[in-house]
N, C-alpha and C positions, 0 to 999 in steps of 0.2 A: 335310132331315129335320125333322119337327115332333114334338117330344116334350115331356116335362115336366121343367122344371128343378128339381132336387131337391138338398137339403142334408141329409146324414145326420149322426148323432151320431158321436163319435169312436170309440165301440165299436160296430162294425157287427154287427147281428143278421142272419145269412144265412138266408133262407127257401128252401125247396125245393119249389116249387109243382108241378113236373112229374115229378121223379124223386127218390126218397129219397136224401138225402146228396149230391146233385149239383145244381149250378146253373150256368148259362152265360148270358152276355149280351154284347151289343155296345154300347159306350158311347162318347160323345164327351166328353172331359174337358178343362176349362180348368185347374182346380186341385182336387185332392182332398187335403184336409188329412190330417195324420198320423192313422192309424186302425189298428185291429186287428180281426180276426175269427177265429172258431174253425175255419176251413176253410183248406186249402191252396189257393193260387191260381196257376195257370199262364196266361200271357197272351201275345198276339201283337199288335204294333202294326201296324195296317192303313194308317195314314196320319198324317203329322205328326211333329214332333220334340218332345222334352221331357226331363225329368230325373226319375228315380225315386230316392227317398231311403229307405234302410233303416237304422234306428238311426243310427249316426254316418257311414255310408257313402253314397255317391251314384254313379249311373252314368247316362250319356246313352242315350236310346233314339231310334230313328227307324223309318221304314217297314221292316218285316220283323224287327224286334227281338223276341226271345223273353225272357221273364223268369219268375221264380218267387218267390213269397212263402210262407214256412212259416206254418202255423197260429199265431196269437197273436204274429206278428212285426210290430211297428209299421212302417208304410211310408207314404210320401207320393208323390203324382204331380203334377208341375207341367208344363204345356205351355209350349213356347217362345213361342207366339203366342196371340192371342185366338181364333184359329180352332180351337184345341184340338188334341188328339191322339185319333185313333180307335183303340179297343182292343177286341179280342175276347178274352174271358177265360172260364176255367172254374174253378169252385170245387168241391173235393171234401172232404167232411168226413172226419175220421179214423176215423169209424165205417163208412165205405163198405165194403160186403161184409165186415163185421166177423167173421162166422162163419168166413170162409175166408181173409181177408187181414189177419192181425194186424199185419203190418209197417206199415200206415198209421197205427196208433195213436201210435207213438213216433217216427215218421219226421221227420228233419230234413235237408233238402237244404242243402248247404254253399255253393252258388253261387246268387246272385240274378240276375246278369246272364248268362243262358245263352248268348247269341249270341257273346260274345267268348271264351267257353270252348270251345265246340263246334267241331269240324272242319267243313268245308264240307258234306260228305256227311251228317254227323250232324245238322247244323242243318236241312238239307233234309228229312231223314227225320222229325225231331221236328215240324217245321212242318207237314208233310203229315199226320202222325198227329193233331196238334191240330186242324187244319182239318177233317179227317174227323170227329173226335169232336164238334166244335161243330156241324157239319152234321147229324149223327145226332141231337143234342139238339134242334135246331130242327125237324126233320122228324117231327113227332108225328102220323103218319098211317098207321101200320101196326100189325098185331098183334104184330110182333116189335120194336117200338120200344125197350122196356127192354133186350132182349137186345143189340141193336145198340149202344146207349149204353154198357152195361157192358163189352162186348167191346172197344170202341174205347178206353175209359178204361184198361182193363187193358193193352192194347197200348202206349198212350202212356206209362204209368208204367213199364212193363217196360223200354222203351228209355231213358227218363229215368234210371232207376237204373243202367242199363248204362253210360251216357255221363257222368253227372254225379256227383261225389263226394257221399256222404251218410253219415249215421250214425243208429243207433237209440239214442235217449236211454234212459238207465236209468229205471226206474219212479220213482225219487226225483226225478230231474231233470224228468220229465214232470209230476209232481204239483206240483213247485215252480213250474214255469212257469205252470201253470193257476192256482195260488194268486196269483201275481203279476198275472196278467191279470184275475182276479176283483177284486183291489184297484183296479186301474186303472179297471175298469168302474164300481165304486162311486164313485170320485172324480169321474170325468167326468159320471156321471149326477147326482151331487149338485150339481156346478157348473151343469150344463145346466138343472137344475130351479130352482135358487136364485140365478141370476145377477142378479136384480133387487134382491136383498138384499145386505147387507154379508157378504162371505165372507173368512175369514182362513185362512192356512196353519196357524195354531196350532190352530184348532178342528177342522180336518180331521185334523191329526196326532193330536189327542186321540181323535177318533172311530175312528181306525185303530190306536190304541194304539202309536204309534211316535213318535220324536222329530221335531221340526220340521226339523232338518237332514237326517235320513234321507228324509223325505217330499219335501223340496225336490229332492234328488238323484234320487229315484225318478221324480218327474214329469218332470224334465228329460231323464232317460235314456230314458223311454218315449214322450214326446210331442215331443221335440226342441224344447221351449220351456220357459220358466220357468212357475211357477204363475201369476204375475200376467199373463204374456203370454197364457196360455190363457184365463184369466177375461176379459181384455180382448177377446180374439178372439170369444168367445161373445157378450159384450155388444154388440160392434160388429156382428156378424152380425144380432142382433135389431134393432138400431137401423136398419140398412139396410132390413130388411123393413118396419119401421114408416114409414120415410121414403117408400118406394115405395107403400105400401098405405093410408096415412092422410094427413090434412091437418094433423096435430099439428105444433106448433112444435118447433123443435130442442131448446129447454129442456125441454119436457115429455117428448120422446122420450128425452133423456139420463137423466131421472129414472126412467122406466119401464124403461129398459134396464139400469139399475144403475150408471150413471156418477155419481160424486159431484159432478162439475163439468162443465157444458156445454162449457167451454173444452177439456177433454180430448177429448171427442167431436169437436169442431170441428177440432182438430189432427189427429186420426186421418183425418178426411174429407179434409182438405187434403193430407196425406201420401199418401193412397191414390189420389186423383184429380187432384192437381196444380192445384187451384183453390179459391177460398174456399168455406167450408162452405155458405153460403146458395146459392151458385151450384150446388153439388153437389146440393142438395135439389131445386132447380128442374129440373135436368137429369135426375135420377133419376126424378122424377115424370112427366117427359115420355118416360121410357123411352128416352133417348138412348143411343147406343152409346158407352160409356166404357171406358177401360182398367181394368176392375174386376179386382181380385185376389181378390175374394170366391170362396169355394169354389163350384164349379159343375160339374155333370155332367148330361148329357142321354142317357137311354137310348133306343136305337133300337127300333122295333117289330120283331117277328120277321121280317117281310117285308123291311124296310130293312136289318136286320142281316145277313140272308142274302144280300141283293144286294151289300152291302159286302164280305162275306167271299168271295163268288164272284168279284167284280171284282178283289180283291186277289190271289186265287190264280191267276187267269188271267194277270194282269200279272206275277206272281212267276215263273211257269213260262215265260212268253214271254221274260223277261229272261235266263233261263238257257239259252235255245236258241241 
């Protein structure tokens, strides 16, 4: 597969280019840092092994695993190897068919790891419905495209709510969650924009009109890392891009990336790649294959994604015969 390696912000803005309130993709992930989005996500692992982290919990995934993330639920995906994990997923906004399906607005599924909760026949049925729904989304070649997509999504969620425990949040809880995620979005956007300058937890707390202690806990609870760890991760990500794309010396890169001392950047490189910083720079500029823990995901084309999905489904059914 040939695709574009992308790195997204921690608060992911979901686009709906083909069907209102619905998005689907097939992606190969090495590491997707903790992030949130305003859409529900149900996914299927097509190949590979990894770990998914949701708030303070984590669970292992492998070929055939089904998972679910609620809207505005922080989660992280880490592959077990540098080959990554191939995932087919579908995102549905809470406003999906809003005139008729009000249940989506305040819906909260209470299990993220669907595979270990479902019975064998339930797992097969949900997998089948998800695969069909993904195929319908990818097959944009008929006058009844939208109808097929909507019908398959409704079938999928009808069974999901039949098999998996869920609750309808109160309006107060729903608004409170949205307020929390809006704050998280402001914080990450501020850090992502101002990483090259001095950023303190105190100034952020003042801008949010909360105490420094409260904000520290808030960041850790929602990003699974401390304030300083998040700032350093953003700066390190920018430094890696500069190392790969420019001939700047490491000292200048550390300044542009917001590090107060080049020694700190050097230590991060040595820890990440297991070699001296200058050797890292040489190897990165040669685009050598290294055990990079940097966030990376590659989206498949529609054709490649469809091929992966069909190959998985054929093998999945063959295994059950």
